[in-house]
matplotlib code that plots the C-alpha trace (Angstrom):
import matplotlib.pyplot as plt

x = [119.8, 121.4, 122.8, 123.2, 124.3, 123.9, 123.9, 121.2, 122.4, 120.1, 119.9, 117.6, 116.0, 115.3, 111.6, 112.8, 111.9, 114.4, 115.5, 117.2, 119.5, 118.1, 118.6, 116.7, 118.0, 118.9, 118.8, 116.1, 113.8, 113.5, 113.4, 109.9, 110.0, 111.5, 111.9, 113.7, 115.9, 119.2, 122.5, 123.1, 124.4, 125.6, 128.0, 131.0, 132.9, 135.4, 133.8, 132.0, 128.6, 130.0, 132.9, 130.3, 128.1, 131.0, 132.1, 128.5, 127.9, 131.0, 130.3, 126.6, 127.4, 131.0, 130.9, 133.8, 132.5, 134.9, 134.7, 136.1, 133.0, 130.3, 127.5, 124.2, 123.9, 120.1, 120.3, 119.2, 115.9, 114.3, 113.6, 111.9, 111.8, 115.4, 117.2, 118.1, 119.8, 122.0, 121.2, 123.5, 122.7, 124.9, 124.2, 125.4, 125.0, 126.4, 123.5, 125.0, 124.0, 124.7, 128.1, 127.0, 127.5, 127.5, 129.6, 128.4, 126.7, 125.1, 121.5, 120.9, 117.6, 116.8, 120.5, 121.5, 123.9, 123.0, 125.7, 124.1, 124.8, 123.6, 121.9, 119.8, 119.2, 119.8, 117.7, 117.0, 113.4, 111.4, 109.4, 106.2, 107.7, 109.0, 105.7, 103.7, 106.3, 108.8, 107.5, 105.9, 103.4, 104.1, 103.3, 106.5, 106.0, 108.9, 108.6, 109.4, 111.1, 109.8, 108.7, 110.3, 113.7, 113.3, 111.0, 113.8, 113.8, 110.4, 108.5, 105.2, 104.0, 100.5, 99.3, 96.0, 94.0, 90.6, 88.2, 88.7, 92.1, 93.8, 97.1, 98.5, 99.9, 102.0, 103.3, 100.7, 102.4, 105.8, 104.6, 103.2, 106.3, 108.8, 106.6, 104.7, 103.2, 101.0, 99.6, 98.9, 97.1, 95.1, 93.8, 92.4, 89.9, 86.7, 86.8, 84.8, 83.4, 82.2, 82.4, 86.1, 85.8, 87.1, 89.1, 92.9, 94.7, 98.0, 100.4, 103.7, 106.5, 109.5, 112.4, 110.2, 108.3, 104.6, 102.6, 99.2, 96.6, 94.2, 90.9, 89.6, 88.0, 85.9, 87.9, 88.5, 85.2, 84.3, 85.5, 85.3, 88.9, 91.9, 92.0, 88.6, 88.7, 87.2, 88.1, 85.6, 86.9, 84.5, 85.9, 89.6, 88.8, 87.4, 90.6, 92.9, 91.0, 91.7, 95.4, 95.5, 94.3, 95.9, 99.5, 99.4, 102.8, 104.3, 106.1, 104.7, 105.5, 102.9, 102.2, 99.8, 96.8, 94.2, 96.0, 97.5, 95.9, 95.7, 94.0, 91.5, 92.9, 92.1, 92.9, 96.3, 95.6, 92.2, 93.9, 96.7, 94.5, 92.5, 95.7, 96.7, 93.1, 92.9, 96.6, 97.1, 98.8, 101.0, 104.3, 104.0, 106.3, 104.2, 105.9, 104.4, 105.6, 104.3, 103.5, 104.4, 102.4, 104.1, 104.4, 105.8, 108.5, 109.6, 109.7, 111.8, 114.2, 114.6, 115.4, 118.1, 119.6, 119.6, 121.3, 124.1, 124.5, 125.3, 128.1, 129.4, 128.1, 129.7, 127.8, 124.5, 125.2, 125.8, 122.7, 120.5, 122.0, 121.4, 117.8, 117.1, 118.9, 116.8, 113.5, 114.3, 115.0, 111.6, 109.7, 111.4, 110.1, 106.7, 105.7, 103.6, 105.5, 109.1, 108.0]
y = [75.3, 77.3, 75.4, 76.7, 75.2, 76.0, 74.9, 74.8, 75.0, 73.5, 73.2, 71.7, 73.8, 72.9, 72.2, 69.6, 71.9, 72.3, 75.8, 76.8, 79.3, 81.7, 85.1, 87.7, 89.6, 93.3, 95.9, 98.2, 95.3, 94.1, 97.6, 96.7, 92.9, 89.9, 86.4, 84.1, 81.4, 79.6, 81.0, 79.7, 80.8, 80.1, 77.3, 78.7, 77.1, 74.4, 74.5, 71.5, 71.8, 71.4, 73.9, 76.5, 75.9, 76.6, 79.7, 81.1, 80.7, 82.6, 85.3, 85.7, 85.4, 86.0, 82.6, 80.2, 76.6, 73.6, 72.0, 68.7, 68.5, 66.1, 67.4, 65.8, 65.8, 66.5, 66.2, 68.3, 70.1, 72.0, 75.5, 76.6, 75.9, 77.3, 76.6, 73.6, 73.8, 71.3, 71.4, 70.4, 70.6, 70.7, 70.8, 74.1, 75.3, 78.9, 81.1, 84.5, 86.0, 89.6, 89.7, 88.2, 90.3, 89.7, 90.9, 93.7, 93.5, 96.0, 96.3, 98.6, 100.4, 102.8, 103.0, 103.8, 101.5, 100.9, 99.2, 97.3, 94.2, 91.1, 90.1, 92.3, 90.3, 86.8, 84.7, 81.2, 80.3, 77.1, 75.5, 77.0, 80.5, 80.3, 79.2, 82.0, 84.9, 83.9, 86.2, 89.5, 90.0, 93.3, 94.6, 96.2, 98.6, 99.0, 102.1, 102.8, 99.3, 97.1, 93.7, 92.0, 93.1, 91.1, 88.4, 85.6, 86.5, 85.1, 81.7, 83.3, 86.3, 87.7, 89.3, 91.0, 90.2, 90.1, 87.3, 87.8, 86.0, 89.3, 90.2, 92.6, 95.6, 96.4, 93.7, 91.3, 91.4, 91.0, 87.8, 86.2, 87.2, 85.7, 82.9, 81.2, 78.5, 81.3, 82.4, 78.8, 78.1, 81.3, 80.6, 77.2, 79.0, 80.1, 83.3, 86.1, 83.9, 86.2, 83.1, 83.6, 86.9, 86.7, 83.5, 82.6, 80.6, 79.1, 78.8, 76.9, 75.1, 73.3, 75.5, 78.6, 80.9, 80.2, 82.9, 83.3, 85.2, 87.2, 87.6, 90.9, 92.8, 91.9, 93.8, 97.3, 99.1, 102.1, 105.2, 108.9, 109.4, 106.9, 107.9, 106.8, 103.9, 100.6, 98.5, 96.5, 96.6, 93.9, 91.4, 92.5, 92.0, 88.5, 87.7, 88.9, 86.7, 83.7, 84.7, 85.2, 81.6, 79.9, 81.3, 81.5, 82.0, 82.4, 85.4, 86.6, 89.6, 91.5, 94.7, 97.1, 95.2, 97.1, 100.4, 100.4, 101.7, 98.1, 96.4, 98.8, 102.3, 101.9, 104.3, 103.4, 104.3, 102.5, 99.2, 99.3, 99.7, 96.7, 94.8, 95.6, 94.6, 91.4, 90.0, 89.1, 85.8, 86.6, 88.3, 90.7, 92.7, 95.2, 96.8, 100.2, 101.6, 103.1, 100.2, 101.0, 99.9, 97.8, 101.0, 103.1, 100.5, 100.3, 104.2, 104.4, 101.6, 103.2, 106.5, 105.0, 103.4, 106.7, 108.3, 105.7, 106.3, 109.9, 108.7, 105.7, 103.9, 100.6, 100.9, 101.6, 98.5, 96.2, 97.6, 96.9, 93.5, 92.5, 93.7, 91.6, 88.6, 88.7, 89.4, 86.3, 84.2, 85.4, 84.4, 80.9, 80.4, 82.0, 81.3, 84.3, 87.7, 89.1, 92.4]
z = [104.0, 106.7, 109.6, 113.2, 116.3, 120.2, 123.6, 126.2, 129.9, 132.5, 136.3, 138.7, 141.5, 145.2, 144.2, 141.5, 138.7, 135.8, 134.7, 131.3, 130.7, 127.9, 126.4, 124.3, 121.3, 121.2, 118.4, 116.8, 115.8, 119.4, 121.3, 122.9, 122.5, 124.2, 122.5, 124.9, 123.4, 123.9, 122.5, 119.0, 115.7, 112.1, 111.6, 109.7, 106.9, 108.2, 111.7, 113.4, 114.8, 118.3, 117.8, 116.5, 119.6, 122.0, 120.1, 119.6, 123.4, 124.4, 121.8, 123.0, 126.8, 127.4, 129.2, 128.1, 128.5, 128.9, 125.5, 127.0, 129.5, 129.1, 126.8, 125.7, 121.9, 121.4, 117.7, 114.8, 114.7, 111.8, 112.9, 109.7, 106.0, 105.6, 108.7, 111.0, 114.5, 116.2, 119.9, 122.7, 126.5, 129.5, 133.3, 134.9, 138.4, 138.2, 139.0, 138.3, 135.0, 135.9, 134.3, 130.9, 127.9, 124.1, 121.1, 119.1, 115.7, 113.3, 111.8, 108.8, 108.5, 105.6, 104.9, 108.5, 110.3, 114.0, 116.2, 119.2, 121.4, 120.0, 123.3, 125.5, 128.6, 130.2, 132.7, 134.1, 133.2, 133.6, 130.8, 132.3, 132.5, 128.9, 127.6, 129.5, 129.7, 127.0, 124.4, 124.8, 122.0, 120.5, 117.1, 115.7, 112.7, 110.3, 108.3, 104.8, 104.2, 101.4, 102.8, 99.9, 101.2, 104.5, 103.2, 103.8, 107.4, 108.1, 107.9, 107.4, 105.5, 105.3, 102.1, 101.8, 98.6, 96.9, 95.9, 92.1, 92.1, 90.8, 92.3, 89.7, 91.7, 94.8, 97.1, 95.5, 92.2, 93.8, 95.5, 92.5, 90.3, 92.8, 94.3, 91.6, 93.9, 95.5, 92.1, 91.4, 94.5, 94.3, 90.8, 91.8, 94.2, 92.8, 90.8, 92.6, 95.3, 98.1, 100.4, 100.5, 102.3, 105.8, 105.2, 104.8, 102.2, 103.0, 100.2, 100.8, 99.0, 100.3, 101.3, 100.6, 103.0, 103.7, 102.2, 103.7, 101.4, 103.4, 101.6, 103.0, 100.1, 97.0, 94.3, 93.0, 93.2, 91.3, 93.1, 92.4, 93.4, 93.8, 97.5, 98.4, 101.0, 100.1, 102.9, 104.9, 108.5, 109.7, 107.1, 108.2, 111.9, 111.0, 109.2, 112.1, 114.6, 112.3, 112.1, 115.8, 116.4, 113.6, 114.3, 118.0, 119.4, 116.1, 114.4, 111.2, 108.9, 107.0, 105.2, 106.9, 105.7, 103.9, 103.8, 100.4, 97.2, 96.1, 99.1, 100.6, 101.1, 104.7, 107.7, 109.0, 112.7, 112.7, 111.1, 113.7, 116.5, 115.1, 114.8, 118.5, 119.8, 117.8, 117.4, 121.0, 120.5, 117.5, 117.2, 114.3, 112.1, 110.2, 107.0, 106.5, 103.2, 99.9, 97.5, 93.8, 90.8, 88.0, 85.9, 88.7, 89.5, 85.9, 85.5, 88.7, 87.5, 84.2, 85.7, 87.9, 84.8, 82.9, 85.7, 85.5, 81.9, 82.6, 84.8, 82.9, 80.0, 81.3, 84.7, 82.6, 80.5, 83.6, 85.3, 82.3, 81.7, 85.3, 85.2, 82.1, 83.5, 86.7, 84.7, 82.4, 85.6, 87.1, 83.7, 83.5, 87.1, 87.1, 83.4, 83.1, 83.5, 83.7, 85.4]

ax = plt.figure().add_subplot(projection="3d")
ax.plot(x, y, z, "-o")
ax.set_aspect("equal")
plt.show()
């Protein structure tokens, strides 16, 4: 489990209210968003939690705190299924945050490296201000990135599906291949039960992300062409309202629900508009990309392997070996399929 550590600075105002020193991250994912939190970071090998907290605070604020001063040890909190944070607190009266700056870091999007500051802004805020204004709810669309690449970043992931318990293509198949507890829980629901339409099924397991199945369409209906839409927007809206209520104030990741060939073929602009109208209390990262079928993925993988064969048989052999080993691990875990 990942372990982080950080320091909360606090001070008391003339009206007896406490304020806390917080910051909001920078970078392409946070361009139009704010998420206020205290400076913290990953504990490095050989480093104590307190040493990490002092170092991270300096890296993220440029303020060097006196490590010999008095700090309150607030203990360890579980931030999510994969991360715990050791929190320290210290009284601090310096009001000036204008000279704060953070170290630089990099984010890679679609193979492009973007260099940016780790922290965008700093402020002193009361608890009430953090609860009301701490997070600007914005829907962030991430284009042409498979959600499976980033799934470990999130605690909660939304996956659109049908009432017939079939998750055989696109991201649905990726989920059941890699997170078998989702398939198991889905199969326990009643096959073809239209009462599931407009409902959510939360699937979780210790130290794994929470996958929420969004039952928003009946199944694959007869269509004259593969591009013909079959998304029920009223059902989708009902699901989004439930998500907005259940995950109030939280951050979730999702595909562009209802817009792939496998979950509705809906209109992207209309679905995004519906999301923006409905998801007013949830911080949402929307992954908008072309979802491939099982066969399309296998053909693509095989082409890459054959291209390696033209360069080096050794590289080709290693790629095939790695693919087969990963497939065998998946099968041992999920018990029903390698690909």
